[in-house]
C-alpha positions in Angstrom: -14.4 33.3 91.4 -15.1 30.2 88.9 -12.4 27.8 88.7 -10.7 26.6 85.4 -12.1 23.2 85.8 -15.8 25.0 86.2 -15.4 27.0 83.2 -14.6 24.5 81.1 -17.5 22.1 82.4 -19.5 25.2 81.6 -18.3 25.6 78.0 -18.4 22.2 77.1 -22.2 22.0 78.2 -23.0 25.5 76.5 -21.3 23.9 73.1 -23.7 20.9 73.5 -26.7 22.7 73.9 -25.8 25.0 71.0 -24.9 22.1 68.5 -28.0 20.7 66.8 -28.5 16.8 67.5 -26.8 14.7 65.2 -29.2 13.4 62.3 -28.6 11.4 59.3 -28.8 13.5 55.8 -32.2 12.5 54.4 -32.8 15.4 52.2 -33.6 14.5 48.6 -34.8 11.7 46.3 -35.0 7.8 47.2 -36.0 5.3 45.2 -37.2 1.7 46.0 -38.5 -1.2 44.4 -40.0 -4.1 46.2 -42.1 -7.0 45.7 -45.3 -7.1 48.0 -48.5 -9.7 48.3 -49.9 -7.1 45.7 -47.4 -7.4 43.3 -44.2 -5.2 42.3 -44.4 -1.5 44.2 -42.1 1.3 42.7 -42.0 4.5 45.1 -39.7 7.6 45.1 -39.6 9.3 48.6 -38.9 12.5 48.8 -37.6 14.4 52.0 -37.1 18.1 52.6 -35.2 19.5 55.5 -35.7 23.1 57.0 -33.7 23.5 60.0 -35.2 20.9 62.7 -38.2 20.4 60.3 -38.6 17.4 58.0 -41.4 17.1 55.5 -41.7 14.8 52.5 -43.8 12.7 49.9 -44.0 9.6 48.3 -44.7 9.2 44.6 -45.9 5.6 43.8 -46.6 3.3 41.1 -48.5 -0.3 41.8 -50.2 -2.6 39.7 -53.6 -0.5 40.7 -52.6 2.6 40.7 -50.2 5.7 40.3 -50.1 8.6 42.9 -48.7 10.8 45.5 -49.1 11.1 49.0 -47.8 13.7 51.8 -46.0 11.8 54.6 -46.9 12.4 58.0 -45.3 11.9 61.6 -41.5 12.3 60.0 -38.8 11.7 62.7 -35.0 11.2 62.2 -32.8 10.9 65.2 -29.4 10.0 64.7 -29.2 7.2 61.7 -33.1 6.2 62.6 -35.8 7.6 60.5 -39.7 6.6 60.6 -42.4 8.0 58.8 -46.4 7.2 58.0 -47.9 6.9 54.6 -51.5 7.2 54.8 -53.3 5.0 52.3 -56.9 5.3 51.4 -58.2 2.0 50.6 -62.1 2.1 49.4 -62.9 5.1 51.9 -60.9 3.7 55.1 -57.5 5.0 55.7 -55.0 2.5 56.4 -51.5 3.7 58.2 -48.4 2.6 56.5 -45.6 3.0 59.1 -41.9 3.0 58.2 -39.1 2.6 60.2 -35.4 1.8 59.5 -31.9 3.3 59.4 -30.2 5.4 57.1 -26.6 4.6 55.9 -25.2 7.0 53.5 -27.0 6.9 50.2 -29.1 4.1 51.3 -32.2 3.7 53.8 -33.2 0.2 55.0 -37.0 0.2 55.9 -39.3 -2.2 57.6 -42.9 -1.3 56.1 -46.0 -2.0 58.2 -49.2 -2.0 56.6 -51.7 -1.5 58.7 -52.7 -5.3 60.0 -52.2 -6.9 56.7 -48.5 -6.9 55.8 -45.0 -6.4 56.9 -42.3 -5.8 53.9 -38.4 -5.1 54.0 -37.4 -2.6 51.4 -34.1 -1.0 50.6 -34.4 2.8 49.1 -31.7 4.5 47.4 -30.6 8.2 47.4 -31.1 9.7 43.7 -27.7 11.2 43.1 -28.3 14.9 41.5 -27.3 15.4 38.0 -27.4 11.2 37.5 -28.4 11.4 34.0 -30.6 8.8 32.3 -29.5 7.5 29.0 -31.4 8.2 25.9 -33.4 4.6 25.1 -31.2 2.7 23.0 -28.2 4.4 24.0 -25.5 2.9 26.1 -24.9 4.9 29.2 -21.3 5.1 28.5 -21.0 6.1 24.7 -19.8 9.0 23.6 -22.0 12.2 22.8 -23.3 12.2 19.2 -22.1 15.0 17.1 
């Protein structure tokens, strides 16, 4: 016969195994703008979560080009995140490796561009429904009638 203590331990273990591991909420769009050796770069990182699977893409704008690239090797463990952005430079693929921490609506990242450069950046979550004011119209203006 199972003792009360053994039942409690078994119940606690069962709950621990059934509960998904804690992972920060990365789903959504994140914007960053940072200065590099090749100038200002503007990025939007988009992450989608389906169960334990995280997929993503990066949309970028830099002096030389604009584009979009799928992100690879995305891992979120607790509040840690890492992913890879493949960069094709004149037919050579360069790995841009990101590592960082998610804290609410902010993601602090270190970006390692191959063996060439290391950059620090902060990406901020884009709030859904955050409207951009019309050109020339302040954000707090009452609606026109």
